[in-house]
N, CA, C and O atoms as a CHARMM CRD file, in Angstrom:
* protein
*
  308
    1    1 MET  N    -81.28800  34.04400  -6.31700 PROA 1      0.00000
    2    1 MET  CA   -80.09900  34.45700  -7.17100 PROA 1      0.00000
    3    1 MET  C    -80.41400  36.16700  -7.32700 PROA 1      0.00000
    4    1 MET  O    -81.54500  36.61100  -7.13200 PROA 1      0.00000
    5    2 HSD  N    -79.39700  36.93500  -7.65700 PROA 2      0.00000
    6    2 HSD  CA   -79.57900  38.37300  -7.71600 PROA 2      0.00000
    7    2 HSD  C    -80.01600  38.46900  -9.21900 PROA 2      0.00000
    8    2 HSD  O    -79.55400  37.76500 -10.11700 PROA 2      0.00000
    9    3 ARG  N    -80.97000  39.43900  -9.36500 PROA 3      0.00000
   10    3 ARG  CA   -81.24700  39.93300 -10.72100 PROA 3      0.00000
   11    3 ARG  C    -80.19700  40.03600 -12.09800 PROA 3      0.00000
   12    3 ARG  O    -80.34300  39.63300 -13.25200 PROA 3      0.00000
   13    4 LEU  N    -79.26900  40.64100 -11.53300 PROA 4      0.00000
   14    4 LEU  CA   -78.18800  40.82900 -12.50000 PROA 4      0.00000
   15    4 LEU  C    -77.19600  39.41100 -13.01800 PROA 4      0.00000
   16    4 LEU  O    -76.57400  39.27100 -14.07100 PROA 4      0.00000
   17    5 GLU  N    -77.32100  38.51200 -11.90100 PROA 5      0.00000
   18    5 GLU  CA   -76.74200  37.38300 -12.01400 PROA 5      0.00000
   19    5 GLU  C    -77.61300  36.42600 -13.00600 PROA 5      0.00000
   20    5 GLU  O    -77.04000  35.64200 -13.76300 PROA 5      0.00000
   21    6 LYS  N    -79.03800  36.53600 -12.95600 PROA 6      0.00000
   22    6 LYS  CA   -79.76200  35.88500 -13.60700 PROA 6      0.00000
   23    6 LYS  C    -79.74900  36.25300 -15.25700 PROA 6      0.00000
   24    6 LYS  O    -79.67500  35.43700 -16.17500 PROA 6      0.00000
   25    7 ILE  N    -79.83200  37.56700 -15.34800 PROA 7      0.00000
   26    7 ILE  CA   -79.77800  38.12800 -16.71700 PROA 7      0.00000
   27    7 ILE  C    -78.53700  37.67200 -17.26700 PROA 7      0.00000
   28    7 ILE  O    -78.58100  37.52600 -18.48800 PROA 7      0.00000
   29    8 ILE  N    -77.35400  37.38300 -16.67900 PROA 8      0.00000
   30    8 ILE  CA   -75.91600  37.14400 -17.24600 PROA 8      0.00000
   31    8 ILE  C    -76.27700  35.69700 -17.41200 PROA 8      0.00000
   32    8 ILE  O    -76.16900  35.26300 -18.55900 PROA 8      0.00000
   33    9 ARG  N    -76.61700  35.00800 -16.63500 PROA 9      0.00000
   34    9 ARG  CA   -76.59900  33.53100 -16.84300 PROA 9      0.00000
   35    9 ARG  C    -77.52900  33.11500 -18.08500 PROA 9      0.00000
   36    9 ARG  O    -77.31600  32.26000 -18.94500 PROA 9      0.00000
   37   10 GLU  N    -78.48500  33.86800 -17.93900 PROA 10     0.00000
   38   10 GLU  CA   -79.57400  33.67700 -19.40100 PROA 10     0.00000
   39   10 GLU  C    -79.01000  34.01700 -20.70600 PROA 10     0.00000
   40   10 GLU  O    -79.37400  33.48300 -21.75400 PROA 10     0.00000
   41   11 ALA  N    -78.03500  34.99700 -20.60700 PROA 11     0.00000
   42   11 ALA  CA   -77.50400  35.22400 -21.83600 PROA 11     0.00000
   43   11 ALA  C    -76.40300  34.27300 -22.22900 PROA 11     0.00000
   44   11 ALA  O    -76.19600  33.83000 -23.35900 PROA 11     0.00000
   45   12 LYS  N    -75.73900  34.03100 -21.13900 PROA 12     0.00000
   46   12 LYS  CA   -74.77000  32.85000 -21.22300 PROA 12     0.00000
   47   12 LYS  C    -75.45100  31.52000 -21.96700 PROA 12     0.00000
   48   12 LYS  O    -74.99600  31.02500 -22.99700 PROA 12     0.00000
   49   13 ALA  N    -76.50500  31.08400 -21.32800 PROA 13     0.00000
   50   13 ALA  CA   -77.23300  29.89800 -21.74900 PROA 13     0.00000
   51   13 ALA  C    -77.62800  30.13100 -23.18300 PROA 13     0.00000
   52   13 ALA  O    -77.60700  29.12300 -23.89000 PROA 13     0.00000
   53   14 ALA  N    -78.00500  31.33100 -23.78200 PROA 14     0.00000
   54   14 ALA  CA   -78.14400  31.57100 -25.20300 PROA 14     0.00000
   55   14 ALA  C    -77.07400  31.68400 -25.80700 PROA 14     0.00000
   56   14 ALA  O    -77.32100  32.01000 -26.96800 PROA 14     0.00000
   57   15 GLY  N    -75.78000  31.56600 -25.59000 PROA 15     0.00000
   58   15 GLY  CA   -74.87500  31.30900 -26.06600 PROA 15     0.00000
   59   15 GLY  C    -74.16800  32.87000 -26.82100 PROA 15     0.00000
   60   15 GLY  O    -73.60000  33.04300 -27.89900 PROA 15     0.00000
   61   16 ARG  N    -74.47300  33.70500 -25.84100 PROA 16     0.00000
   62   16 ARG  CA   -74.02600  34.88400 -25.84000 PROA 16     0.00000
   63   16 ARG  C    -73.65300  35.73900 -24.66600 PROA 16     0.00000
   64   16 ARG  O    -73.89400  35.43800 -23.49700 PROA 16     0.00000
   65   17 THR  N    -72.92000  37.05700 -25.15200 PROA 17     0.00000
   66   17 THR  CA   -72.49600  37.82800 -23.90300 PROA 17     0.00000
   67   17 THR  C    -73.40300  38.76900 -23.63700 PROA 17     0.00000
   68   17 THR  O    -73.86100  39.46200 -24.54500 PROA 17     0.00000
   69   18 ALA  N    -73.79100  38.91900 -22.31800 PROA 18     0.00000
   70   18 ALA  CA   -75.00000  40.00400 -21.97400 PROA 18     0.00000
   71   18 ALA  C    -74.56000  41.47900 -22.29600 PROA 18     0.00000
   72   18 ALA  O    -73.57000  42.01500 -21.79900 PROA 18     0.00000
   73   19 LEU  N    -75.44000  42.07900 -23.21100 PROA 19     0.00000
   74   19 LEU  CA   -74.88000  43.51500 -23.32800 PROA 19     0.00000
   75   19 LEU  C    -75.10200  44.31000 -22.28000 PROA 19     0.00000
   76   19 LEU  O    -76.20300  44.19200 -21.74200 PROA 19     0.00000
   77   20 ILE  N    -74.19700  45.24700 -21.76000 PROA 20     0.00000
   78   20 ILE  CA   -74.33700  46.09400 -20.75000 PROA 20     0.00000
   79   20 ILE  C    -73.38700  47.33700 -20.94800 PROA 20     0.00000
   80   20 ILE  O    -72.20900  47.50600 -20.63100 PROA 20     0.00000
   81   21 PRO  N    -74.35300  48.19300 -21.61600 PROA 21     0.00000
   82   21 PRO  CA   -73.59600  49.41400 -21.82800 PROA 21     0.00000
   83   21 PRO  C    -73.62400  50.32500 -20.79700 PROA 21     0.00000
   84   21 PRO  O    -74.47900  50.40300 -19.91400 PROA 21     0.00000
   85   22 TYR  N    -72.56600  51.06700 -20.96500 PROA 22     0.00000
   86   22 TYR  CA   -72.36600  52.25600 -19.73300 PROA 22     0.00000
   87   22 TYR  C    -72.75300  53.70900 -20.48600 PROA 22     0.00000
   88   22 TYR  O    -72.34300  53.93400 -21.62500 PROA 22     0.00000
   89   23 ILE  N    -73.39100  54.45600 -19.91600 PROA 23     0.00000
   90   23 ILE  CA   -73.99800  55.77000 -20.17100 PROA 23     0.00000
   91   23 ILE  C    -74.08400  56.63000 -19.02300 PROA 23     0.00000
   92   23 ILE  O    -74.77200  56.39100 -18.03000 PROA 23     0.00000
   93   24 PRO  N    -73.32000  57.69300 -19.20600 PROA 24     0.00000
   94   24 PRO  CA   -73.21200  58.76900 -18.06200 PROA 24     0.00000
   95   24 PRO  C    -74.66200  59.82100 -18.24700 PROA 24     0.00000
   96   24 PRO  O    -74.97100  60.51800 -19.21300 PROA 24     0.00000
   97   25 TYR  N    -75.45700  59.60200 -16.78900 PROA 25     0.00000
   98   25 TYR  CA   -76.68100  60.43300 -16.69400 PROA 25     0.00000
   99   25 TYR  C    -76.52300  61.75800 -17.10800 PROA 25     0.00000
  100   25 TYR  O    -75.48900  62.35700 -16.80900 PROA 25     0.00000
  101   26 CYS  N    -77.43900  62.31400 -17.77800 PROA 26     0.00000
  102   26 CYS  CA   -77.67300  63.42600 -18.55300 PROA 26     0.00000
  103   26 CYS  C    -76.68300  63.93600 -19.45700 PROA 26     0.00000
  104   26 CYS  O    -76.60700  65.14600 -19.67000 PROA 26     0.00000
  105   27 TYR  N    -75.70600  62.87500 -20.15800 PROA 27     0.00000
  106   27 TYR  CA   -74.79400  63.17200 -21.18200 PROA 27     0.00000
  107   27 TYR  C    -75.42400  63.02300 -22.45900 PROA 27     0.00000
  108   27 TYR  O    -76.03500  61.97600 -22.67700 PROA 27     0.00000
  109   28 PRO  N    -75.35900  64.03600 -23.45600 PROA 28     0.00000
  110   28 PRO  CA   -74.84100  65.37300 -23.25100 PROA 28     0.00000
  111   28 PRO  C    -75.84500  66.41000 -22.74200 PROA 28     0.00000
  112   28 PRO  O    -75.60500  67.54300 -22.32400 PROA 28     0.00000
  113   29 ASP  N    -76.87200  65.86300 -22.85100 PROA 29     0.00000
  114   29 ASP  CA   -78.27200  66.90100 -21.86100 PROA 29     0.00000
  115   29 ASP  C    -79.16300  65.38800 -21.39700 PROA 29     0.00000
  116   29 ASP  O    -79.05600  64.21800 -21.76500 PROA 29     0.00000
  117   30 ARG  N    -79.98000  66.03300 -20.50300 PROA 30     0.00000
  118   30 ARG  CA   -80.96100  65.23500 -19.87900 PROA 30     0.00000
  119   30 ARG  C    -82.00600  64.66000 -20.81100 PROA 30     0.00000
  120   30 ARG  O    -82.48100  63.54400 -20.60100 PROA 30     0.00000
  121   31 LYS  N    -82.41100  65.49300 -21.95500 PROA 31     0.00000
  122   31 LYS  CA   -83.17800  65.09700 -22.86100 PROA 31     0.00000
  123   31 LYS  C    -82.72300  63.89700 -24.01900 PROA 31     0.00000
  124   31 LYS  O    -83.48700  63.03700 -24.45800 PROA 31     0.00000
  125   32 THR  N    -81.50700  64.04500 -24.33300 PROA 32     0.00000
  126   32 THR  CA   -80.74400  63.18700 -25.06500 PROA 32     0.00000
  127   32 THR  C    -80.44400  62.06900 -24.46500 PROA 32     0.00000
  128   32 THR  O    -80.49900  61.02700 -25.11800 PROA 32     0.00000
  129   33 PHE  N    -80.02100  62.04700 -22.93300 PROA 33     0.00000
  130   33 PHE  CA   -79.75700  60.96800 -22.40800 PROA 33     0.00000
  131   33 PHE  C    -80.96600  59.98300 -22.38600 PROA 33     0.00000
  132   33 PHE  O    -80.69700  58.82300 -22.69600 PROA 33     0.00000
  133   34 TRP  N    -82.15900  60.25100 -22.09000 PROA 34     0.00000
  134   34 TRP  CA   -83.44600  59.69200 -22.13000 PROA 34     0.00000
  135   34 TRP  C    -83.35600  58.62100 -23.46600 PROA 34     0.00000
  136   34 TRP  O    -83.45600  57.40000 -23.58500 PROA 34     0.00000
  137   35 LYS  N    -83.09200  59.84400 -24.46900 PROA 35     0.00000
  138   35 LYS  CA   -83.39800  59.16100 -25.93500 PROA 35     0.00000
  139   35 LYS  C    -82.64300  57.90700 -26.15900 PROA 35     0.00000
  140   35 LYS  O    -83.02600  56.84900 -26.65800 PROA 35     0.00000
  141   36 HSD  N    -81.29300  58.30900 -25.60400 PROA 36     0.00000
  142   36 HSD  CA   -80.23500  57.34300 -25.95500 PROA 36     0.00000
  143   36 HSD  C    -80.44800  56.11800 -25.05700 PROA 36     0.00000
  144   36 HSD  O    -80.32900  55.00300 -25.56500 PROA 36     0.00000
  145   37 ALA  N    -80.79500  56.26100 -23.59300 PROA 37     0.00000
  146   37 ALA  CA   -81.09000  54.93200 -23.01100 PROA 37     0.00000
  147   37 ALA  C    -82.15500  54.31900 -23.49800 PROA 37     0.00000
  148   37 ALA  O    -82.05600  53.10400 -23.66300 PROA 37     0.00000
  149   38 ALA  N    -83.47700  55.01600 -23.86100 PROA 38     0.00000
  150   38 ALA  CA   -84.47800  54.13200 -24.39800 PROA 38     0.00000
  151   38 ALA  C    -83.89800  53.31900 -25.73200 PROA 38     0.00000
  152   38 ALA  O    -84.01800  52.09900 -25.83600 PROA 38     0.00000
  153   39 SER  N    -83.33700  54.04300 -26.60700 PROA 39     0.00000
  154   39 SER  CA   -82.76700  53.47500 -27.74800 PROA 39     0.00000
  155   39 SER  C    -81.70400  52.01100 -27.57900 PROA 39     0.00000
  156   39 SER  O    -81.63000  51.09200 -28.39500 PROA 39     0.00000
  157   40 LEU  N    -81.05300  52.12100 -26.45400 PROA 40     0.00000
  158   40 LEU  CA   -80.17700  50.93000 -26.04900 PROA 40     0.00000
  159   40 LEU  C    -81.12300  50.07600 -25.75000 PROA 40     0.00000
  160   40 LEU  O    -81.07400  49.00700 -26.35800 PROA 40     0.00000
  161   41 ALA  N    -82.30000  50.28700 -24.70000 PROA 41     0.00000
  162   41 ALA  CA   -83.02600  49.21200 -24.25600 PROA 41     0.00000
  163   41 ALA  C    -83.72400  48.41400 -25.55200 PROA 41     0.00000
  164   41 ALA  O    -83.69900  47.19000 -25.68500 PROA 41     0.00000
  165   42 ARG  N    -84.33900  49.33700 -26.46300 PROA 42     0.00000
  166   42 ARG  CA   -84.99100  48.65900 -27.40400 PROA 42     0.00000
  167   42 ARG  C    -83.96200  47.93600 -28.39000 PROA 42     0.00000
  168   42 ARG  O    -84.34800  46.99400 -29.08200 PROA 42     0.00000
  169   43 HSD  N    -82.63100  48.40000 -28.44100 PROA 43     0.00000
  170   43 HSD  CA   -81.91700  47.55900 -29.33900 PROA 43     0.00000
  171   43 HSD  C    -81.36200  46.54800 -28.73800 PROA 43     0.00000
  172   43 HSD  O    -80.43000  46.02800 -29.35100 PROA 43     0.00000
  173   44 GLY  N    -81.68200  46.05100 -27.59200 PROA 44     0.00000
  174   44 GLY  CA   -80.97900  44.76600 -27.05900 PROA 44     0.00000
  175   44 GLY  C    -79.92000  44.75300 -25.90600 PROA 44     0.00000
  176   44 GLY  O    -79.19200  43.82400 -25.55900 PROA 44     0.00000
  177   45 ALA  N    -80.02000  46.01700 -25.40300 PROA 45     0.00000
  178   45 ALA  CA   -79.17300  46.14700 -24.04100 PROA 45     0.00000
  179   45 ALA  C    -79.76500  45.02800 -22.81500 PROA 45     0.00000
  180   45 ALA  O    -80.94900  45.15400 -22.50200 PROA 45     0.00000
  181   46 ASP  N    -79.24300  44.34200 -22.38100 PROA 46     0.00000
  182   46 ASP  CA   -79.58800  43.52600 -21.14300 PROA 46     0.00000
  183   46 ASP  C    -79.63200  44.27300 -19.90400 PROA 46     0.00000
  184   46 ASP  O    -80.41000  43.98400 -18.99500 PROA 46     0.00000
  185   47 VAL  N    -78.72000  45.33300 -19.85100 PROA 47     0.00000
  186   47 VAL  CA   -78.96800  46.03100 -18.35400 PROA 47     0.00000
  187   47 VAL  C    -78.20000  47.31500 -18.92800 PROA 47     0.00000
  188   47 VAL  O    -77.43500  47.29200 -19.89200 PROA 47     0.00000
  189   48 LEU  N    -78.47000  48.20800 -18.32200 PROA 48     0.00000
  190   48 LEU  CA   -78.04200  49.66400 -18.58800 PROA 48     0.00000
  191   48 LEU  C    -77.20300  50.14200 -17.26600 PROA 48     0.00000
  192   48 LEU  O    -77.71200  50.25500 -16.15100 PROA 48     0.00000
  193   49 GLU  N    -75.75400  50.42000 -17.59400 PROA 49     0.00000
  194   49 GLU  CA   -75.33000  50.89200 -16.35200 PROA 49     0.00000
  195   49 GLU  C    -75.20800  52.50900 -16.55700 PROA 49     0.00000
  196   49 GLU  O    -74.66000  53.00100 -17.54300 PROA 49     0.00000
  197   50 ILE  N    -75.63500  53.06900 -15.78000 PROA 50     0.00000
  198   50 ILE  CA   -75.85800  54.59300 -15.66800 PROA 50     0.00000
  199   50 ILE  C    -75.04400  55.29500 -14.68600 PROA 50     0.00000
  200   50 ILE  O    -75.36600  55.20500 -13.50100 PROA 50     0.00000
  201   51 GLY  N    -73.96700  56.02800 -15.05100 PROA 51     0.00000
  202   51 GLY  CA   -72.90500  56.70400 -14.46900 PROA 51     0.00000
  203   51 GLY  C    -73.48700  57.75100 -13.79400 PROA 51     0.00000
  204   51 GLY  O    -74.34000  58.38300 -14.41700 PROA 51     0.00000
  205   52 VAL  N    -73.22100  58.09500 -12.63500 PROA 52     0.00000
  206   52 VAL  CA   -73.60200  59.41000 -11.96400 PROA 52     0.00000
  207   52 VAL  C    -72.57000  60.39200 -11.98600 PROA 52     0.00000
  208   52 VAL  O    -71.63800  60.25900 -11.19200 PROA 52     0.00000
  209   53 PRO  N    -72.59400  61.52600 -12.90900 PROA 53     0.00000
  210   53 PRO  CA   -71.47500  62.31600 -12.76300 PROA 53     0.00000
  211   53 PRO  C    -71.21100  63.13300 -11.93800 PROA 53     0.00000
  212   53 PRO  O    -72.19200  63.69000 -11.44700 PROA 53     0.00000
  213   54 PHE  N    -70.12000  63.47300 -11.53300 PROA 54     0.00000
  214   54 PHE  CA   -69.54500  63.97900 -10.31800 PROA 54     0.00000
  215   54 PHE  C    -68.37100  64.96200 -10.64900 PROA 54     0.00000
  216   54 PHE  O    -67.78600  64.72700 -11.70700 PROA 54     0.00000
  217   55 SER  N    -67.94700  66.00500  -9.92100 PROA 55     0.00000
  218   55 SER  CA   -67.06500  66.95800 -10.12000 PROA 55     0.00000
  219   55 SER  C    -65.68900  66.48500 -10.24800 PROA 55     0.00000
  220   55 SER  O    -64.89700  67.22800 -10.83000 PROA 55     0.00000
  221   56 ASP  N    -65.26000  65.30000  -9.76900 PROA 56     0.00000
  222   56 ASP  CA   -63.68900  64.89800  -9.74000 PROA 56     0.00000
  223   56 ASP  C    -63.73200  63.53400  -9.97500 PROA 56     0.00000
  224   56 ASP  O    -63.61400  62.74000  -9.04200 PROA 56     0.00000
  225   57 PRO  N    -63.93200  63.07400 -11.44200 PROA 57     0.00000
  226   57 PRO  CA   -64.01000  61.62900 -11.90300 PROA 57     0.00000
  227   57 PRO  C    -62.75000  61.29300 -12.40400 PROA 57     0.00000
  228   57 PRO  O    -62.76800  60.76500 -13.51600 PROA 57     0.00000
  229   58 VAL  N    -61.51900  61.48200 -11.80800 PROA 58     0.00000
  230   58 VAL  CA   -60.37500  61.16800 -12.28700 PROA 58     0.00000
  231   58 VAL  C    -59.89100  59.65500 -12.33900 PROA 58     0.00000
  232   58 VAL  O    -58.78300  59.43800 -12.82900 PROA 58     0.00000
  233   59 ALA  N    -60.58900  58.68700 -11.90400 PROA 59     0.00000
  234   59 ALA  CA   -60.52800  57.49600 -11.83200 PROA 59     0.00000
  235   59 ALA  C    -61.14200  56.80100 -12.89600 PROA 59     0.00000
  236   59 ALA  O    -60.91900  55.59900 -13.04300 PROA 59     0.00000
  237   60 ASP  N    -62.03400  57.54100 -13.79800 PROA 60     0.00000
  238   60 ASP  CA   -62.79000  57.10500 -14.73300 PROA 60     0.00000
  239   60 ASP  C    -61.94300  57.21300 -16.22400 PROA 60     0.00000
  240   60 ASP  O    -62.31500  56.50700 -17.16200 PROA 60     0.00000
  241   61 GLY  N    -61.05400  57.92600 -16.33900 PROA 61     0.00000
  242   61 GLY  CA   -60.19600  58.12700 -17.53500 PROA 61     0.00000
  243   61 GLY  C    -60.91300  59.44500 -18.14300 PROA 61     0.00000
  244   61 GLY  O    -61.92300  59.97400 -17.67900 PROA 61     0.00000
  245   62 PRO  N    -60.13900  59.88800 -19.34000 PROA 62     0.00000
  246   62 PRO  CA   -60.55300  61.15200 -19.84600 PROA 62     0.00000
  247   62 PRO  C    -61.76000  61.28500 -20.91000 PROA 62     0.00000
  248   62 PRO  O    -62.18500  62.36800 -21.31100 PROA 62     0.00000
  249   63 VAL  N    -62.24800  60.02100 -21.30800 PROA 63     0.00000
  250   63 VAL  CA   -63.50500  60.06500 -21.96100 PROA 63     0.00000
  251   63 VAL  C    -64.85200  60.45600 -21.01200 PROA 63     0.00000
  252   63 VAL  O    -65.76400  61.25400 -21.22800 PROA 63     0.00000
  253   64 VAL  N    -64.55800  59.45500 -19.74200 PROA 64     0.00000
  254   64 VAL  CA   -65.86600  59.56600 -18.99300 PROA 64     0.00000
  255   64 VAL  C    -65.73100  60.73300 -18.21800 PROA 64     0.00000
  256   64 VAL  O    -66.75300  61.19200 -17.70800 PROA 64     0.00000
  257   65 GLU  N    -64.54400  61.35000 -18.02000 PROA 65     0.00000
  258   65 GLU  CA   -64.34300  62.69900 -17.27700 PROA 65     0.00000
  259   65 GLU  C    -65.07100  63.78800 -17.92000 PROA 65     0.00000
  260   65 GLU  O    -65.91800  64.49500 -17.37400 PROA 65     0.00000
  261   66 SER  N    -64.60100  63.87300 -19.33100 PROA 66     0.00000
  262   66 SER  CA   -65.13100  64.70700 -20.23600 PROA 66     0.00000
  263   66 SER  C    -66.65500  64.51200 -20.18100 PROA 66     0.00000
  264   66 SER  O    -67.31100  65.49300 -19.83200 PROA 66     0.00000
  265   67 ALA  N    -67.24700  63.47500 -20.45300 PROA 67     0.00000
  266   67 ALA  CA   -68.80100  63.46200 -20.15000 PROA 67     0.00000
  267   67 ALA  C    -69.23600  63.63700 -19.10100 PROA 67     0.00000
  268   67 ALA  O    -70.36500  64.12400 -19.04600 PROA 67     0.00000
  269   68 ALA  N    -68.63500  63.36300 -18.04500 PROA 68     0.00000
  270   68 ALA  CA   -69.29600  63.77300 -16.75100 PROA 68     0.00000
  271   68 ALA  C    -69.22000  65.50700 -16.54800 PROA 68     0.00000
  272   68 ALA  O    -70.01600  66.08600 -15.80900 PROA 68     0.00000
  273   69 ARG  N    -68.32000  66.11000 -17.19200 PROA 69     0.00000
  274   69 ARG  CA   -68.29900  67.37300 -16.89600 PROA 69     0.00000
  275   69 ARG  C    -69.51200  67.92000 -17.83800 PROA 69     0.00000
  276   69 ARG  O    -70.39300  68.69000 -17.45600 PROA 69     0.00000
  277   70 GLN  N    -69.40700  67.47600 -18.89400 PROA 70     0.00000
  278   70 GLN  CA   -70.56100  68.23300 -19.80000 PROA 70     0.00000
  279   70 GLN  C    -71.77200  67.73700 -19.37400 PROA 70     0.00000
  280   70 GLN  O    -72.69900  68.52500 -19.56000 PROA 70     0.00000
  281   71 ALA  N    -72.11500  66.52900 -18.78700 PROA 71     0.00000
  282   71 ALA  CA   -73.39300  66.35800 -18.21900 PROA 71     0.00000
  283   71 ALA  C    -73.65000  67.29700 -16.79200 PROA 71     0.00000
  284   71 ALA  O    -74.76000  67.61800 -16.36700 PROA 71     0.00000
  285   72 LEU  N    -72.52800  67.59400 -16.26500 PROA 72     0.00000
  286   72 LEU  CA   -72.92200  68.52100 -15.06300 PROA 72     0.00000
  287   72 LEU  C    -73.15700  69.85200 -15.52800 PROA 72     0.00000
  288   72 LEU  O    -73.92200  70.61300 -14.93600 PROA 72     0.00000
  289   73 GLU  N    -72.49100  70.18700 -16.63100 PROA 73     0.00000
  290   73 GLU  CA   -72.58600  71.57800 -17.25000 PROA 73     0.00000
  291   73 GLU  C    -74.11900  71.70500 -17.80600 PROA 73     0.00000
  292   73 GLU  O    -74.65000  72.81500 -17.83600 PROA 73     0.00000
  293   74 SER  N    -74.78200  70.59100 -18.22500 PROA 74     0.00000
  294   74 SER  CA   -75.88200  70.45900 -18.54600 PROA 74     0.00000
  295   74 SER  C    -77.11300  70.39900 -17.69800 PROA 74     0.00000
  296   74 SER  O    -78.25700  70.27100 -18.13500 PROA 74     0.00000
  297   75 GLY  N    -76.79600  70.49400 -16.55000 PROA 75     0.00000
  298   75 GLY  CA   -77.82700  70.32800 -15.22900 PROA 75     0.00000
  299   75 GLY  C    -77.81600  69.19700 -14.43500 PROA 75     0.00000
  300   75 GLY  O    -78.61000  69.17300 -13.49400 PROA 75     0.00000
  301   76 ALA  N    -76.83400  67.93700 -14.67600 PROA 76     0.00000
  302   76 ALA  CA   -77.06300  67.08900 -13.76200 PROA 76     0.00000
  303   76 ALA  C    -77.08000  67.16600 -12.45600 PROA 76     0.00000
  304   76 ALA  O    -76.10100  67.79000 -12.04800 PROA 76     0.00000
  305   77 THR  N    -77.67600  66.85100 -11.74800 PROA 77     0.00000
  306   77 THR  CA   -77.66700  66.70700 -10.14300 PROA 77     0.00000
  307   77 THR  C    -77.52800  65.63000  -9.45100 PROA 77     0.00000
  308   77 THR  O    -77.54300  65.67900  -8.22100 PROA 77     0.00000
């Protein structure tokens, strides 16, 4: 069984939905990103979906597009 599938099944067996927040890498900057990622993990996130910012994120919508732009400006590579 895939690790992600196991996490989702365990959450379902416990009567809850798995918490899988999305966080863009280096948003708003590298230091803050790691602080937020650690906080999400400490406060119950089952999985973190980390978005890789790129220069043309038009399929992601305006909020993620703005976050990607800011992450790139702060040094995401």
